[in-house]
Backbone of each chain as ProteinMPNN parsed JSONL, in Angstrom:
{"seq_chain_A": "XXXXXXXXXXXXXXXXXXXXXXXXXXXXXXXXXXXXXXXXXXXXXXXXXXXXXXXXXXXXXXXXXXXXXXXXXXXXXXXXXXXXXXXXXXXXXXXXXXXXXXXXXXXXXXXXXXXXXXXXXXXXXXXXXXXXXXXXXXXXXXXXXXXXX", "coords_chain_A": {"N_chain_A": [[66.459, -73.432, 104.812], [67.187, -76.952, 106.657], [70.098, -77.57, 108.302], [72.674, -79.499, 107.699], [73.705, -81.937, 109.95], [76.463, -82.888, 111.807], [78.758, -85.162, 110.958], [79.831, -88.018, 113.224], [83.615, -88.316, 114.606], [83.799, -92.04, 114.04], [85.6, -93.864, 113.979], [88.548, -95.355, 115.112], [91.763, -95.576, 115.219], [93.505, -99.111, 115.722], [93.467, -100.538, 119.438], [91.194, -99.738, 121.546], [91.475, -97.764, 124.19], [91.481, -98.506, 127.808], [91.967, -95.782, 129.595], [90.955, -93.815, 127.269], [88.304, -94.349, 127.789], [87.762, -94.517, 130.625], [87.938, -91.529, 130.387], [86.45, -90.297, 128.869], [83.868, -91.058, 130.681], [84.373, -89.564, 132.439], [83.956, -86.817, 131.008], [81.407, -86.295, 131.214], [80.491, -85.195, 133.428], [79.712, -82.747, 134.322], [78.056, -82.785, 133.29], [74.793, -82.425, 134.515], [72.011, -83.423, 133.772], [71.979, -85.591, 133.528], [71.086, -88.836, 134.583], [72.007, -91.664, 134.146], [74.123, -93.767, 133.141], [74.828, -95.848, 130.027], [77.228, -98.747, 128.989], [78.788, -99.879, 126.426], [81.115, -102.573, 125.545], [82.94, -103.884, 122.83], [84.788, -106.489, 123.746], [88.175, -108.026, 122.346], [87.812, -111.222, 121.759], [89.538, -114.668, 122.864], [89.237, -116.739, 121.089], [89.104, -120.308, 120.068], [90.369, -121.854, 117.416], [89.849, -124.678, 114.798], [92.525, -125.698, 116.95], [93.901, -123.794, 117.255], [94.547, -120.199, 118.431], [93.169, -117.734, 118.59], [94.804, -114.609, 118.092], [94.254, -111.98, 117.217], [92.364, -109.613, 116.127], [92.197, -108.441, 112.647], [91.117, -105.216, 111.723], [89.062, -103.528, 109.228], [86.59, -101.775, 106.731], [84.321, -100.237, 104.699], [84.809, -98.006, 104.691], [83.079, -95.035, 104.194], [80.946, -95.764, 103.39], [80.108, -96.963, 106.176], [80.422, -94.846, 108.116], [78.611, -92.939, 106.943], [76.303, -94.873, 107.528], [76.995, -95.766, 110.303], [76.033, -92.355, 111.251], [73.65, -92.104, 110.436], [72.189, -94.664, 112.668], [73.008, -93.554, 114.422], [71.15, -90.734, 114.565], [68.584, -92.325, 114.861], [68.214, -93.685, 116.721], [68.412, -91.78, 118.574], [66.146, -90.245, 118.105], [64.322, -92.508, 119.125], [64.788, -93.24, 121.396], [64.911, -91.126, 124.539], [67.667, -89.398, 124.972], [70.349, -88.13, 126.444], [72.987, -88.386, 125.478], [75.221, -89.507, 123.16], [77.783, -91.951, 122.211], [79.69, -93.245, 119.781], [82.538, -95.765, 119.056], [84.425, -97.241, 117.209], [86.775, -99.552, 116.683], [89.376, -99.794, 113.727], [92.045, -101.669, 112.406], [94.418, -103.859, 113.719], [93.495, -105.3, 116.208], [94.078, -106.612, 119.212], [93.97, -110.1, 120.714], [92.031, -109.826, 124.046], [91.933, -106.78, 123.848], [90.153, -103.64, 123.455], [87.685, -103.109, 121.039], [84.695, -102.175, 120.625], [83.323, -99.502, 121.099], [80.159, -98.534, 122.809], [78.374, -95.525, 124.109], [75.981, -94.564, 126.204], [74.103, -91.663, 127.305], [71.904, -91.042, 129.858], [68.302, -89.251, 131.04], [67.365, -91.84, 132.957], [67.622, -95.088, 133.646], [66.41, -96.572, 132.305], [65.717, -95.635, 129.47], [68.552, -95.814, 128.56], [69.83, -98.513, 129.393], [68.15, -99.756, 126.665], [68.698, -98.106, 125.064], [71.234, -98.857, 124.133], [71.615, -101.224, 124.072], [70.042, -101.433, 121.357], [71.234, -100.524, 119.939], [74.141, -101.174, 119.492], [73.204, -103.821, 118.268], [72.165, -103.093, 116.099], [74.613, -101.833, 115.037], [76.084, -103.714, 114.615], [74.547, -105.171, 112.957], [74.432, -103.829, 110.407], [76.886, -102.04, 109.497], [79.303, -102.541, 107.815], [82.027, -103.944, 108.32], [84.619, -105.342, 108.559], [86.353, -108.597, 110.819], [89.03, -109.756, 110.605], [90.442, -112.654, 111.551], [93.428, -113.432, 113.373], [95.459, -116.142, 113.204], [97.587, -118.03, 115.903], [100.368, -118.92, 114.517], [100.831, -117.561, 112.145], [97.964, -118.086, 110.115], [94.504, -117.398, 109.155], [91.351, -116.426, 109.521], [88.653, -115.515, 108.662], [86.394, -113.257, 110.358], [82.698, -114.425, 111.841], [79.899, -113.24, 112.661], [77.52, -113.614, 115.091], [74.047, -114.79, 114.741]], "CA_chain_A": [[66.755, -75.363, 104.66], [67.75, -77.445, 107.537], [71.138, -77.724, 108.622], [73.041, -80.911, 107.852], [74.014, -82.329, 111.092], [77.854, -82.989, 111.402], [79.48, -87.13, 111.506], [81.12, -87.498, 114.971], [84.333, -89.471, 114.159], [83.634, -92.945, 115.339], [87.258, -94.982, 113.551], [90.189, -95.288, 116.089], [93.164, -96.74, 114.807], [94.126, -99.782, 116.293], [92.751, -100.784, 120.232], [90.436, -98.582, 122.652], [92.303, -97.697, 125.124], [90.387, -97.866, 129.05], [91.847, -94.355, 130.0], [89.936, -93.472, 126.946], [86.77, -94.64, 127.97], [87.783, -93.328, 131.57], [88.769, -89.788, 129.716], [84.738, -90.339, 128.435], [83.069, -90.941, 131.55], [84.916, -88.123, 133.47], [83.611, -85.317, 130.458], [80.21, -86.328, 131.803], [79.961, -85.191, 135.046], [79.541, -81.848, 134.395], [76.176, -82.98, 132.825], [74.376, -83.198, 135.632], [70.875, -83.898, 133.617], [72.247, -87.426, 133.434], [71.112, -90.209, 135.791], [72.251, -93.201, 133.875], [75.423, -94.063, 131.904], [74.638, -97.383, 130.144], [78.007, -98.506, 128.129], [78.523, -102.012, 125.539], [82.713, -102.578, 125.535], [83.228, -105.232, 122.554], [86.535, -106.914, 123.595], [88.769, -109.62, 121.229], [88.209, -112.886, 122.837], [90.582, -115.583, 122.348], [88.555, -117.991, 120.622], [90.047, -121.613, 119.812], [89.566, -121.881, 115.575], [91.22, -125.655, 114.688], [93.405, -126.229, 117.499], [94.408, -122.465, 117.002], [93.689, -119.132, 119.381], [93.062, -116.02, 117.747], [95.728, -113.751, 118.878], [94.238, -110.643, 117.345], [91.555, -108.979, 115.114], [92.304, -107.131, 112.188], [89.607, -104.084, 111.234], [88.528, -103.315, 107.899], [85.419, -101.243, 106.37], [83.7, -100.299, 104.172], [84.801, -96.33, 105.56], [82.378, -93.709, 103.287], [79.113, -96.164, 104.455], [79.951, -96.926, 107.323], [80.67, -93.702, 108.583], [77.402, -92.684, 107.179], [75.901, -95.723, 108.142], [76.884, -94.706, 112.613], [75.104, -90.768, 111.582], [72.058, -92.569, 110.718], [71.818, -95.121, 113.5], [73.128, -91.846, 116.029], [69.876, -90.372, 114.766], [67.912, -93.155, 114.634], [68.675, -94.111, 118.252], [67.469, -90.741, 119.45], [65.176, -90.072, 117.651], [63.549, -93.35, 119.865], [65.182, -92.913, 122.958], [64.878, -89.866, 125.164], [68.874, -89.923, 125.977], [71.036, -86.971, 126.587], [73.709, -88.122, 125.146], [76.123, -90.807, 123.019], [79.312, -92.007, 121.354], [80.11, -94.728, 119.311], [83.832, -96.08, 119.408], [85.142, -98.787, 116.378], [88.669, -100.172, 116.156], [89.696, -100.541, 112.53], [93.431, -102.103, 112.123], [94.679, -104.709, 114.766], [93.42, -105.01, 117.877], [94.827, -107.349, 119.897], [92.943, -110.407, 122.07], [91.939, -108.63, 125.42], [91.718, -105.464, 123.744], [89.141, -103.545, 123.31], [87.575, -102.807, 119.802], [83.576, -101.113, 120.041], [82.816, -98.792, 122.712], [79.059, -97.666, 122.505], [78.008, -95.371, 125.49], [74.701, -93.964, 125.944], [73.203, -91.454, 128.754], [69.79, -90.312, 129.551], [67.8, -89.175, 132.687], [66.746, -92.219, 133.841], [68.177, -96.109, 133.357], [65.441, -97.56, 131.036], [66.144, -95.735, 128.057], [70.214, -95.852, 128.174], [69.652, -99.611, 128.587], [67.462, -100.043, 126.022], [68.965, -97.128, 123.509], [72.376, -99.564, 124.206], [71.146, -102.196, 123.596], [69.852, -101.356, 120.159], [72.359, -99.381, 119.186], [75.114, -102.67, 119.718], [72.755, -104.82, 117.836], [71.989, -102.7, 114.574], [75.901, -101.863, 114.901], [76.702, -105.295, 114.4], [73.805, -105.715, 111.583], [74.424, -102.962, 109.305], [77.601, -101.51, 109.222], [80.172, -102.518, 106.789], [82.897, -102.965, 108.983], [85.174, -106.532, 108.487], [87.508, -108.808, 110.426], [89.947, -110.981, 110.055], [91.29, -113.084, 112.903], [94.444, -114.071, 113.176], [95.331, -117.364, 114.28], [98.485, -118.508, 115.858], [101.159, -119.503, 113.473], [100.466, -116.66, 110.51], [96.995, -118.512, 110.015], [93.954, -116.476, 109.613], [90.228, -116.517, 109.202], [86.989, -114.235, 108.712], [84.766, -113.27, 111.239], [81.708, -114.749, 111.198], [79.051, -112.977, 114.02], [76.554, -115.051, 115.114], [73.311, -113.489, 114.137]], "C_chain_A": [[67.199, -75.882, 105.824], [69.097, -77.486, 107.392], [72.273, -78.911, 109.079], [73.436, -81.247, 109.746], [75.645, -82.657, 110.757], [77.711, -84.674, 111.768], [80.02, -86.69, 112.785], [81.947, -88.305, 114.339], [84.221, -90.799, 115.166], [85.117, -94.096, 115.335], [87.988, -94.318, 114.699], [90.877, -96.3, 115.663], [93.785, -97.652, 115.878], [92.997, -100.283, 118.004], [91.887, -99.72, 120.832], [91.025, -98.77, 123.861], [91.098, -97.818, 126.49], [90.692, -96.571, 129.31], [91.071, -93.583, 128.735], [88.78, -93.337, 126.83], [86.018, -93.726, 129.467], [87.934, -91.867, 131.03], [86.966, -89.886, 129.698], [84.111, -89.818, 129.094], [83.045, -89.963, 132.258], [84.217, -86.814, 132.499], [82.334, -85.134, 130.899], [79.718, -85.707, 133.231], [79.848, -83.7, 135.188], [77.867, -81.809, 134.517], [75.249, -83.812, 133.825], [72.54, -83.567, 135.665], [70.951, -85.328, 133.427], [71.616, -88.263, 134.58], [71.537, -91.424, 135.059], [73.157, -93.295, 132.881], [74.548, -96.212, 131.543], [75.997, -97.53, 128.69], [78.318, -100.284, 127.88], [80.454, -101.835, 125.782], [83.062, -103.899, 124.566], [84.658, -105.59, 123.066], [87.004, -108.171, 122.125], [88.852, -110.314, 121.617], [88.527, -113.684, 122.024], [90.181, -116.416, 122.212], [90.064, -119.097, 120.254], [89.556, -121.755, 118.464], [90.689, -123.271, 114.871], [92.44, -126.324, 115.295], [94.381, -124.65, 117.703], [94.11, -121.186, 117.718], [94.102, -118.177, 118.245], [94.058, -115.321, 118.984], [95.501, -112.459, 118.65], [92.744, -110.51, 116.318], [91.915, -107.648, 113.799], [91.391, -106.675, 111.413], [89.5, -103.811, 110.371], [87.417, -102.748, 107.544], [85.359, -101.067, 105.307], [83.545, -98.438, 104.853], [83.698, -95.116, 105.133], [81.106, -94.593, 104.346], [78.937, -96.508, 105.131], [79.821, -95.932, 108.231], [79.096, -92.867, 108.304], [76.476, -93.745, 107.527], [75.583, -95.589, 110.192], [76.298, -93.61, 112.668], [73.787, -91.021, 111.607], [71.704, -93.608, 111.891], [71.877, -93.878, 114.871], [71.704, -91.441, 115.382], [68.465, -91.058, 114.457], [67.548, -93.317, 116.064], [68.441, -92.556, 119.176], [66.767, -89.999, 119.373], [63.272, -91.094, 118.702], [63.623, -93.722, 120.782], [65.647, -91.812, 123.546], [66.417, -89.776, 125.854], [69.487, -88.543, 125.393], [72.292, -86.782, 126.258], [74.172, -89.476, 124.533], [76.648, -91.143, 121.83], [79.54, -93.111, 121.088], [81.854, -94.732, 119.069], [83.865, -97.309, 118.133], [86.394, -98.626, 116.524], [88.842, -100.122, 114.38], [91.879, -100.716, 112.591], [93.398, -103.316, 113.218], [94.349, -104.431, 116.242], [93.789, -106.361, 118.575], [93.649, -108.372, 120.755], [93.2, -109.468, 123.976], [91.635, -107.479, 125.619], [90.347, -104.586, 123.419], [88.675, -102.754, 121.614], [85.936, -102.244, 119.132], [83.661, -100.571, 121.842], [81.134, -97.892, 122.554], [78.914, -97.388, 123.904], [77.51, -94.648, 125.397], [74.563, -93.282, 127.233], [72.002, -90.646, 128.416], [70.004, -89.594, 131.067], [67.74, -90.629, 133.912], [67.44, -93.809, 132.941], [66.921, -96.491, 132.264], [65.846, -97.52, 130.021], [67.603, -95.777, 127.89], [70.485, -97.636, 128.567], [69.11, -100.549, 127.427], [67.853, -99.655, 124.888], [69.821, -98.38, 123.471], [72.342, -100.578, 123.84], [70.933, -102.392, 122.17], [70.514, -100.977, 119.349], [73.78, -100.864, 118.591], [74.294, -103.203, 118.062], [73.063, -104.233, 116.479], [73.924, -102.183, 114.312], [76.825, -103.098, 113.808], [75.802, -105.947, 112.784], [74.159, -105.151, 109.936], [75.136, -101.937, 109.406], [78.603, -102.219, 108.926], [81.678, -102.736, 107.443], [83.378, -105.305, 108.976], [86.327, -107.103, 109.957], [88.45, -109.858, 110.452], [90.678, -111.211, 111.267], [92.23, -113.597, 112.708], [94.883, -114.7, 114.167], [97.339, -116.991, 115.475], [99.606, -119.002, 115.026], [100.402, -118.381, 111.978], [99.116, -117.156, 109.925], [95.76, -117.2, 110.462], [92.725, -117.189, 109.349], [88.932, -115.306, 109.193], [86.218, -114.748, 109.323], [83.598, -113.381, 110.69], [80.604, -113.936, 112.819], [77.584, -113.929, 113.799], [74.978, -113.79, 114.956], [73.1, -113.088, 113.471]], "O_chain_A": [[67.905, -74.997, 106.308], [69.448, -77.436, 106.213], [72.658, -79.207, 110.211], [73.247, -80.354, 110.571], [76.043, -82.68, 109.592], [76.922, -85.252, 112.516], [80.445, -85.633, 113.251], [81.454, -89.081, 113.52], [84.396, -90.855, 116.383], [85.54, -94.827, 116.231], [88.009, -93.148, 115.08], [90.694, -97.517, 115.701], [94.464, -97.187, 116.794], [91.788, -100.378, 117.79], [92.093, -98.617, 120.325], [91.06, -99.836, 124.475], [89.977, -97.337, 126.329], [89.67, -95.883, 129.31], [90.46, -92.594, 129.139], [88.158, -92.561, 126.104], [85.027, -93.027, 129.678], [88.087, -91.097, 131.979], [86.351, -89.463, 130.676], [83.636, -88.696, 128.92], [82.033, -89.437, 132.719], [83.921, -85.8, 133.132], [81.942, -83.975, 131.039], [78.663, -85.868, 133.844], [79.898, -83.342, 136.364], [76.985, -81.291, 135.202], [75.001, -85.007, 133.985], [71.848, -83.833, 136.648], [70.001, -86.075, 133.196], [72.053, -87.941, 135.685], [71.251, -92.418, 135.726], [72.899, -92.87, 131.755], [74.099, -97.142, 132.212], [75.955, -96.821, 127.685], [78.206, -101.311, 128.549], [80.866, -100.771, 126.245], [83.423, -104.927, 125.139], [85.613, -104.893, 122.723], [86.341, -108.826, 121.321], [89.957, -110.565, 122.099], [88.174, -113.742, 120.846], [90.463, -117.296, 123.026], [91.279, -118.911, 120.194], [88.336, -121.781, 118.304], [91.861, -123.106, 114.531], [93.192, -127.124, 114.739], [95.461, -124.616, 118.292], [92.905, -121.024, 117.525], [94.998, -118.018, 117.416], [94.069, -115.439, 120.209], [96.071, -111.609, 119.333], [92.227, -111.536, 115.877], [91.902, -106.424, 113.932], [90.831, -107.346, 110.547], [90.682, -103.474, 110.303], [86.628, -103.341, 108.279], [86.213, -101.6, 104.599], [82.552, -97.861, 105.297], [83.575, -94.223, 105.971], [80.596, -94.308, 105.43], [77.75, -96.7, 105.393], [79.078, -96.131, 109.193], [78.502, -92.29, 109.215], [75.499, -93.173, 108.009], [74.618, -95.43, 110.94], [75.845, -93.324, 113.777], [72.929, -90.536, 112.344], [70.543, -93.351, 112.212], [71.136, -93.538, 115.794], [70.873, -92.138, 115.963], [67.486, -90.51, 113.95], [66.417, -92.99, 116.423], [68.335, -92.51, 120.402], [66.53, -89.113, 120.193], [62.095, -90.775, 118.87], [62.802, -94.491, 121.283], [66.753, -91.401, 123.196], [66.535, -90.011, 127.056], [69.252, -88.008, 124.31], [72.906, -85.73, 126.434], [73.773, -90.52, 125.049], [76.245, -90.831, 120.709], [79.625, -94.014, 121.921], [82.398, -93.639, 118.905], [83.187, -98.315, 118.339], [86.999, -97.554, 116.479], [87.9, -100.76, 113.908], [92.691, -99.817, 112.81], [92.283, -103.708, 113.562], [94.782, -103.65, 117.089], [93.499, -107.278, 117.807], [92.68, -107.878, 121.332], [94.065, -108.886, 124.63], [91.25, -106.934, 126.654], [89.41, -105.304, 123.066], [89.41, -101.886, 121.144], [85.704, -101.97, 117.955], [83.889, -100.966, 122.985], [81.085, -96.712, 122.206], [79.104, -98.204, 124.806], [77.92, -93.724, 124.695], [74.791, -93.92, 128.261], [71.446, -90.034, 127.504], [70.951, -89.408, 131.83], [67.944, -90.612, 135.126], [67.726, -93.712, 131.748], [67.358, -96.595, 131.119], [66.284, -98.472, 129.375], [67.869, -95.768, 126.688], [71.445, -98.104, 127.955], [69.449, -101.715, 127.229], [67.666, -100.272, 123.839], [69.295, -99.233, 122.756], [73.258, -100.934, 123.099], [71.486, -103.349, 121.627], [70.403, -101.078, 118.127], [74.07, -101.231, 117.452], [74.782, -102.965, 116.957], [73.971, -104.666, 115.77], [74.328, -102.298, 113.155], [77.636, -103.21, 112.889], [76.175, -106.741, 111.92], [74.161, -105.7, 108.834], [74.571, -100.843, 109.439], [79.042, -102.752, 109.945], [82.531, -101.882, 107.2], [82.629, -106.229, 109.291], [87.147, -106.252, 110.301], [88.068, -110.989, 110.154], [91.339, -110.391, 111.906], [92.193, -114.411, 111.785], [94.907, -114.423, 115.366], [97.953, -115.931, 115.596], [99.345, -120.205, 115.042], [99.6, -118.702, 111.101], [98.957, -116.505, 108.892], [95.8, -116.409, 111.405], [92.775, -118.367, 108.998], [88.677, -114.382, 109.966], [85.578, -115.799, 109.298], [83.218, -112.881, 109.631], [80.852, -114.339, 113.956], [76.972, -114.541, 112.923], [74.899, -112.563, 115.029], [72.482, -112.027, 113.558]]}, "seq_chain_B": "XXXXXXXXXXXXXXXXXXXXXXXXXXXXXXXXXXXXXXXXXXXXXXXXXXXXXXXXXXXXXXXXXXXXXXXXXXXX", "coords_chain_B": {"N_chain_B": [[83.014, -101.479, 78.01], [83.868, -100.213, 81.204], [84.771, -101.277, 84.553], [85.597, -100.815, 88.047], [86.05, -103.043, 90.527], [86.033, -103.086, 93.74], [86.741, -105.384, 96.387], [85.358, -106.68, 100.112], [86.08, -108.086, 102.568], [86.231, -111.173, 102.957], [85.724, -111.714, 100.406], [88.415, -111.107, 99.283], [89.605, -112.382, 99.357], [88.719, -114.779, 97.871], [87.668, -113.367, 95.445], [88.749, -110.985, 95.023], [90.022, -107.437, 94.2], [89.791, -106.457, 91.209], [89.757, -105.366, 87.918], [86.987, -105.102, 85.734], [85.638, -105.351, 82.212], [83.459, -105.477, 79.943], [80.075, -106.016, 78.471], [78.423, -105.495, 80.716], [75.424, -104.082, 81.215], [74.39, -104.199, 83.957], [74.37, -104.453, 87.675], [74.135, -107.216, 88.743], [74.124, -108.662, 85.453], [77.355, -107.842, 85.821], [77.94, -109.467, 87.561], [77.813, -111.969, 86.851], [80.059, -111.707, 84.944], [82.505, -111.669, 85.915], [85.88, -112.702, 86.936], [86.078, -115.214, 88.873], [88.175, -116.753, 91.532], [86.992, -118.99, 92.919], [84.454, -121.033, 92.756], [82.263, -120.604, 94.776], [82.045, -118.0, 95.41], [80.317, -116.272, 94.598], [78.555, -116.463, 96.253], [78.429, -115.568, 98.115], [78.374, -112.972, 98.293], [77.018, -110.112, 99.758], [76.037, -107.714, 99.408], [76.052, -104.915, 97.617], [77.926, -102.026, 96.691], [77.94, -99.004, 94.499], [80.052, -96.399, 93.91], [80.4, -95.784, 96.648], [77.242, -96.204, 97.375], [74.838, -98.143, 98.571], [73.753, -100.627, 96.515], [70.449, -102.345, 94.659], [70.198, -105.653, 93.088], [70.141, -105.115, 90.161], [70.671, -102.838, 89.734], [71.71, -100.263, 87.384], [75.572, -100.191, 85.69], [77.618, -98.278, 85.245], [80.049, -96.897, 82.755], [83.288, -96.605, 84.219], [82.548, -96.707, 87.122], [82.688, -97.638, 90.398], [82.978, -100.727, 91.845], [81.411, -101.879, 94.174], [82.308, -105.251, 96.438], [80.657, -107.256, 98.826], [81.403, -109.273, 101.629], [78.42, -110.509, 104.371], [77.933, -108.429, 107.051], [80.894, -108.43, 109.886], [80.974, -106.794, 112.35], [82.241, -105.646, 115.841]], "CA_chain_B": [[82.629, -100.917, 79.508], [85.245, -101.257, 82.217], [84.862, -100.652, 85.722], [86.608, -100.923, 88.938], [85.529, -104.075, 91.37], [86.849, -103.512, 95.065], [86.317, -106.224, 96.935], [86.184, -106.454, 101.14], [86.397, -108.998, 104.063], [86.34, -112.579, 102.33], [85.64, -111.875, 99.319], [89.248, -110.238, 98.642], [90.456, -113.851, 99.056], [87.301, -115.142, 96.802], [87.311, -112.877, 94.469], [90.076, -110.189, 94.522], [90.319, -106.505, 92.966], [90.007, -106.246, 89.327], [89.459, -104.038, 86.664], [86.206, -105.681, 84.579], [85.698, -105.069, 81.174], [82.563, -106.201, 79.099], [79.451, -105.243, 78.543], [77.183, -105.545, 81.39], [75.136, -103.172, 82.762], [73.734, -104.485, 85.549], [74.945, -105.452, 88.714], [73.563, -109.026, 88.045], [75.49, -108.903, 84.336], [78.102, -107.966, 85.909], [78.568, -111.089, 88.501], [78.028, -113.263, 85.799], [81.313, -112.446, 83.566], [84.026, -111.488, 87.159], [86.772, -113.677, 87.338], [86.715, -115.644, 90.254], [89.039, -117.449, 92.478], [86.478, -119.947, 93.637], [82.951, -121.043, 92.231], [81.26, -120.672, 95.617], [82.616, -116.896, 95.708], [79.15, -114.719, 94.081], [77.219, -116.593, 96.77], [79.692, -114.781, 99.647], [78.609, -111.774, 98.025], [75.578, -110.214, 100.959], [75.577, -106.581, 99.095], [77.048, -104.368, 96.388], [77.566, -100.468, 96.404], [78.393, -97.84, 93.489], [81.031, -95.329, 94.325], [80.013, -95.196, 98.023], [75.949, -96.267, 97.567], [74.789, -99.267, 98.44], [72.283, -100.865, 95.435], [70.204, -103.619, 94.268], [71.169, -106.604, 92.124], [69.278, -105.191, 88.795], [70.897, -101.555, 89.772], [72.535, -100.059, 86.104], [76.39, -100.126, 86.068], [78.055, -97.405, 84.36], [81.922, -96.955, 82.672], [83.757, -95.977, 85.213], [82.011, -97.124, 88.319], [83.846, -98.195, 91.275], [81.433, -101.638, 92.188], [82.66, -102.769, 96.068], [81.337, -106.58, 96.627], [81.026, -106.488, 100.267], [80.175, -110.106, 102.519], [77.726, -110.28, 105.372], [79.33, -107.282, 107.861], [80.976, -108.536, 111.077], [81.532, -105.416, 113.133], [82.462, -105.357, 116.943]], "C_chain_B": [[83.927, -101.255, 80.216], [85.05, -100.179, 83.655], [85.25, -101.473, 86.824], [85.938, -101.966, 89.984], [86.781, -103.908, 92.52], [85.868, -104.861, 95.973], [86.647, -105.817, 98.696], [85.767, -107.749, 101.569], [86.906, -110.422, 103.272], [86.71, -112.295, 101.488], [87.491, -111.022, 98.677], [89.911, -111.338, 98.684], [89.564, -114.422, 97.59], [87.665, -114.649, 95.212], [88.544, -112.099, 93.939], [89.473, -109.303, 94.24], [90.73, -106.641, 91.918], [88.974, -105.272, 89.185], [88.495, -105.149, 86.016], [85.847, -104.762, 83.29], [84.747, -105.796, 80.141], [81.506, -105.438, 78.496], [78.361, -105.317, 78.777], [76.58, -104.449, 81.241], [74.253, -103.152, 83.572], [74.739, -105.434, 86.533], [75.26, -107.033, 88.289], [74.842, -109.536, 86.741], [77.46, -109.311, 85.035], [78.924, -109.027, 86.649], [78.573, -111.717, 87.909], [79.477, -113.374, 85.094], [82.39, -111.631, 84.538], [84.188, -113.095, 87.022], [86.842, -114.077, 88.248], [87.514, -116.999, 90.886], [88.19, -118.876, 92.792], [84.742, -119.811, 93.772], [81.892, -120.33, 93.173], [81.358, -119.14, 95.985], [80.312, -115.823, 95.296], [77.574, -115.124, 95.186], [77.635, -115.638, 98.36], [78.974, -113.42, 98.985], [77.219, -110.989, 98.708], [74.997, -108.773, 100.292], [76.747, -105.962, 98.479], [76.841, -102.785, 97.017], [78.254, -100.165, 95.292], [78.742, -97.004, 93.733], [79.946, -95.028, 95.402], [78.375, -95.395, 97.972], [75.431, -97.213, 97.606], [73.074, -99.489, 97.71], [71.7, -101.848, 95.422], [70.928, -104.191, 93.593], [70.796, -106.109, 90.814], [70.048, -103.617, 88.898], [72.208, -101.256, 88.181], [73.892, -99.546, 86.234], [76.67, -99.283, 84.713], [79.603, -97.419, 84.192], [82.509, -95.951, 83.565], [83.467, -95.975, 86.601], [82.959, -97.723, 89.003], [82.867, -99.384, 92.185], [82.174, -102.323, 93.257], [81.368, -104.166, 96.463], [81.896, -106.807, 98.153], [80.075, -108.439, 101.035], [79.356, -109.32, 103.747], [78.975, -109.437, 106.643], [79.086, -107.811, 109.19], [82.014, -107.876, 111.313], [81.485, -106.024, 115.005], [83.055, -106.755, 117.317]], "O_chain_B": [[84.75, -102.144, 79.998], [85.131, -98.959, 83.796], [85.278, -102.697, 86.701], [84.903, -101.417, 90.363], [87.942, -104.31, 92.438], [84.656, -105.063, 96.057], [87.58, -105.075, 99.005], [85.08, -108.449, 100.826], [88.113, -110.556, 103.072], [87.92, -112.393, 101.288], [87.505, -110.423, 97.601], [90.934, -111.364, 98.001], [89.988, -114.352, 96.436], [87.859, -115.307, 94.19], [89.189, -112.321, 92.914], [88.313, -109.559, 93.915], [91.889, -106.916, 91.608], [88.036, -104.717, 89.759], [89.081, -106.187, 85.706], [85.79, -103.537, 83.399], [85.247, -106.711, 79.487], [81.765, -104.336, 78.011], [77.402, -105.29, 78.006], [77.392, -103.538, 81.084], [73.461, -102.258, 83.87], [75.434, -106.44, 86.386], [76.174, -107.677, 87.775], [75.84, -110.252, 86.816], [78.282, -110.219, 84.906], [80.092, -109.376, 86.481], [79.478, -112.527, 88.108], [80.039, -114.411, 84.744], [83.175, -110.907, 83.926], [83.46, -114.087, 86.994], [87.695, -113.537, 88.952], [87.255, -118.151, 90.54], [88.884, -119.887, 92.899], [84.019, -119.05, 94.415], [80.938, -119.673, 92.756], [80.692, -118.883, 96.988], [79.573, -115.026, 95.873], [76.421, -114.693, 95.193], [76.982, -115.28, 99.34], [79.402, -112.534, 99.723], [76.195, -111.3, 98.101], [73.808, -108.497, 100.454], [77.941, -106.226, 98.628], [75.857, -102.416, 97.659], [79.173, -100.915, 94.962], [77.816, -96.226, 93.961], [78.945, -94.328, 95.255], [77.921, -94.533, 98.724], [75.313, -97.622, 96.451], [71.959, -99.032, 97.965], [72.195, -102.672, 96.191], [72.054, -103.795, 93.291], [71.263, -106.913, 90.007], [69.951, -103.094, 87.788], [73.253, -101.883, 88.009], [73.915, -98.467, 86.825], [76.216, -99.448, 83.581], [80.37, -97.794, 85.079], [82.256, -94.748, 83.617], [84.138, -95.23, 87.316], [83.933, -98.273, 88.489], [82.122, -98.997, 93.085], [83.165, -103.053, 93.247], [80.154, -104.115, 96.664], [83.034, -106.643, 98.593], [78.889, -108.766, 101.007], [79.45, -108.139, 104.08], [80.143, -109.661, 106.961], [77.996, -107.865, 109.76], [83.198, -107.945, 110.982], [80.614, -106.843, 115.3], [83.462, -106.968, 118.459]]}, "name": "protein", "num_of_chains": 2, "seq": "XXXXXXXXXXXXXXXXXXXXXXXXXXXXXXXXXXXXXXXXXXXXXXXXXXXXXXXXXXXXXXXXXXXXXXXXXXXXXXXXXXXXXXXXXXXXXXXXXXXXXXXXXXXXXXXXXXXXXXXXXXXXXXXXXXXXXXXXXXXXXXXXXXXXXXXXXXXXXXXXXXXXXXXXXXXXXXXXXXXXXXXXXXXXXXXXXXXXXXXXXXXXXXXXXXXXXXXXXXXXXXXXX"}
């Protein structure tokens, strides 16, 4: 029987710090078969909604289904592209505008695979993972985030 | 039959977590029976899960199930 692959921890409480991202990059310097990294960073944007600025997004998720889905996306992406490495991190809880809420990091020998895999993964995450965001506005009001496409 | 309804995203505001009691046998029948704060709420249900598995609208519902109602996803 094939050994079940371990699920990787994806959710992080609060914002994903620039230091964490830098450390992740640094950890790959020993993997000398890598020639290219592609990184997507989702940042909370201070949109103006009904005259009020978005101050933060409070992220929630159906965690069990989301973790299963992240695992599935990871496996699908490895099967589709020649990658050396892949990391996905998504925030839960409150992330202020200007802070990072999604970090997708793929590595490969050559850039074409990294470019294509990163985009593929980000698009599928936004479409298929049960995560929601409450956009917290100035003055204690809020609206529920809706993704484009 | 008793089932526990758990709502996510905007459905927390439109429907709300609740305990549903009745003779419904499928997700569709359960949706008809639910008390909703907003008449348009049912249309906002994009996806349903029973006990952490995403299911189709005609999936059977059993006593004691936790039924999760989810609006369109908005991560990232």
